[in-house]
C-alpha positions as CSV (number, residue, x, y, z in Angstrom):
1,M,29.1,41.5,53.6
2,G,28.0,38.0,54.4
3,N,24.4,38.7,53.6
4,A,25.2,40.3,50.3
5,Q,27.4,37.3,49.3
6,S,24.6,34.9,50.3
7,A,22.1,36.9,48.3
8,L,24.3,36.9,45.2
9,K,24.8,33.1,45.5
10,M,21.1,32.6,45.9
11,A,20.4,34.9,42.9
12,A,23.0,33.0,40.8
13,G,21.5,29.7,41.8
14,L,18.0,30.9,40.9
15,F,19.2,32.2,37.6
16,L,20.9,28.9,36.8
17,A,17.8,27.0,37.7
18,I,15.7,29.2,35.4
19,A,18.2,28.7,32.6
20,L,18.2,25.0,33.0
21,I,14.4,24.8,33.1
22,T,14.2,27.0,30.0
23,T,16.8,24.8,28.2
24,A,14.8,21.6,29.1
25,V,11.5,23.1,27.8
26,I,13.2,24.1,24.5
27,L,14.7,20.7,24.1
28,F,11.4,19.0,24.9
29,I,9.5,21.1,22.3
30,S,12.1,20.4,19.6
31,A,12.0,16.7,20.5
32,Q,8.2,16.7,20.1
33,D,8.6,18.2,16.6
34,A,11.3,15.6,15.7
35,T,9.0,12.9,17.0
36,K,6.1,14.1,14.8
37,T,8.3,14.2,11.8
38,A,9.6,10.7,12.5
39,Q,6.1,9.4,12.9
40,T,5.1,10.9,9.6
41,S,8.1,9.5,7.8
42,F,7.5,6.1,9.4
43,A,3.9,6.1,8.2
44,D,5.1,6.9,4.7
45,I,7.7,4.1,4.8
46,Q,5.1,1.7,6.1
47,T,2.7,2.5,3.3
48,E,5.4,2.0,0.7
49,L,6.4,-1.3,2.2
50,S,2.8,-2.5,2.2
51,Q,2.5,-1.8,-1.5
52,T,5.9,-3.2,-2.6
53,A,4.2,-6.6,-3.2
54,Y,2.2,-4.9,-6.0
55,T,4.8,-2.7,-7.6
56,V,6.0,-5.6,-9.8
57,Y,2.6,-5.5,-11.5
58,D,2.3,-1.8,-12.0
59,G,2.2,-1.2,-15.7
60,T,4.7,-4.0,-16.5
61,T,4.7,-6.9,-18.9
62,V,4.8,-10.3,-17.1
63,S,4.8,-13.9,-18.2
64,G,1.8,-16.2,-17.8
65,S,3.6,-18.1,-15.1
66,Q,4.0,-14.9,-13.1
67,A,0.3,-14.2,-13.5
68,V,-0.5,-17.7,-12.1
69,N,2.0,-17.0,-9.3
70,A,0.1,-13.8,-8.5
71,L,-3.1,-15.8,-8.3
72,R,-1.5,-18.1,-5.8
73,K,0.2,-15.3,-3.9
74,F,-2.9,-13.1,-3.4
75,Q,-5.6,-15.7,-3.1
76,D,-6.1,-15.1,0.6
77,K,-5.8,-11.3,0.4
78,G,-9.4,-10.5,1.4
79,E,-10.9,-7.5,-0.4
80,F,-8.9,-8.1,-3.5
81,G,-9.5,-9.4,-7.0
82,I,-7.5,-10.3,-10.1
83,Q,-8.8,-10.2,-13.6
84,V,-7.1,-12.3,-16.3
85,I,-8.0,-11.5,-20.0
86,T,-6.7,-14.1,-22.3
87,G,-6.8,-14.6,-26.1
88,K,-9.5,-17.3,-25.7
89,N,-11.5,-15.3,-23.2
90,P,-11.5,-11.6,-24.2
91,A,-14.2,-10.8,-21.5
92,G,-11.8,-12.0,-18.9
93,S,-12.3,-13.9,-15.6
94,W,-12.3,-12.5,-12.1
95,Y,-10.5,-14.5,-9.4
96,F,-11.3,-14.1,-5.6
97,K,-13.4,-10.9,-5.7
98,T,-14.9,-8.9,-8.6
99,V,-13.7,-5.3,-8.7
100,N,-15.8,-2.6,-10.3
101,T,-13.9,-1.3,-13.3
102,T,-17.0,-0.6,-15.5
103,V,-17.2,3.1,-14.4
104,A,-14.6,5.7,-15.3
105,V,-11.4,5.9,-13.3
106,G,-11.8,8.4,-10.5
107,S,-15.6,8.3,-10.5
108,A,-17.6,7.1,-7.6
109,G,-17.5,3.3,-7.3
110,Y,-14.4,2.7,-9.4
111,G,-12.2,0.1,-7.7
112,S,-14.9,-1.0,-5.2
113,I,-15.5,-4.6,-4.6
114,S,-18.8,-5.2,-6.5
115,S,-19.3,-8.8,-5.6
116,S,-17.7,-11.9,-4.3
117,A,-18.9,-14.0,-7.1
118,T,-16.0,-14.9,-9.4
119,T,-15.8,-16.9,-12.6
120,G,-12.2,-18.0,-12.4
121,T,-10.5,-20.7,-10.4
122,L,-6.9,-21.8,-10.2
123,V,-7.9,-25.2,-11.6
124,K,-9.4,-23.6,-14.7
125,A,-6.4,-21.4,-15.2
126,M,-4.1,-24.5,-15.3
127,D,-6.4,-26.5,-17.6
128,E,-5.3,-26.2,-21.3
129,S,-8.8,-27.1,-22.6
130,N,-10.5,-24.3,-20.6
131,N,-11.0,-20.8,-22.0
132,D,-9.5,-19.4,-18.7
133,Y,-6.2,-21.2,-19.3
134,I,-3.2,-19.0,-18.7
135,N,-0.4,-19.9,-21.0
136,P,2.8,-19.9,-18.8
137,S,4.9,-18.6,-21.7
138,G,2.3,-16.0,-22.8
139,K,2.9,-12.3,-22.2
140,F,0.5,-10.2,-20.1
141,K,0.2,-6.5,-19.5
142,A,-0.3,-6.0,-15.8
143,Q,-2.2,-3.0,-14.4
144,L,-3.1,-2.2,-10.8
145,I,-6.6,-1.2,-9.9
146,K,-6.9,1.4,-7.1
147,D,-10.1,2.7,-5.5
148,N,-10.7,6.4,-4.9
149,S,-8.8,6.2,-1.6
150,N,-5.7,5.1,-3.5
151,V,-6.0,1.6,-2.0
152,I,-4.9,-1.2,-4.3
153,R,-8.0,-3.4,-4.8
154,G,-6.9,-5.6,-7.7
155,I,-4.7,-6.4,-10.7
156,T,-5.7,-6.9,-14.3
157,F,-3.6,-9.1,-16.6
158,T,-4.3,-8.6,-20.3
159,Q,-2.7,-11.0,-22.7
160,N,-0.7,-9.3,-25.5
């Protein structure tokens, strides 16, 4: 009788150990799925947060002073350009970098940085006698420029 009781205790212990290991593996697998989902959500949130600085300028009408503030805000952005088209300068001036907008949206090269040569400076934008002058009380239609990878490469301000 003692051997049978010991065998039953051992079998029960073995069964509990297998049950615990199975439970741990199932929890580990579900935790991995939850982690992957959380990482994807975090990446989406990170992308949204990185683009929030630009959402103010996405298809909105802003004042000239807001356009000048955008020039100050994004002047050290790197691969980024701002075009300002005023009533005095219908061809517009590029600030910081020149972005390729001469080809159709979605085609190869649209939104790429075509050169670092720019025509506009912040000094010219503030000088009333210059064609690049941005009237602080003027109204400008803002439009974002995205390349084919959906990266924001620039902003265009067109005076109404």
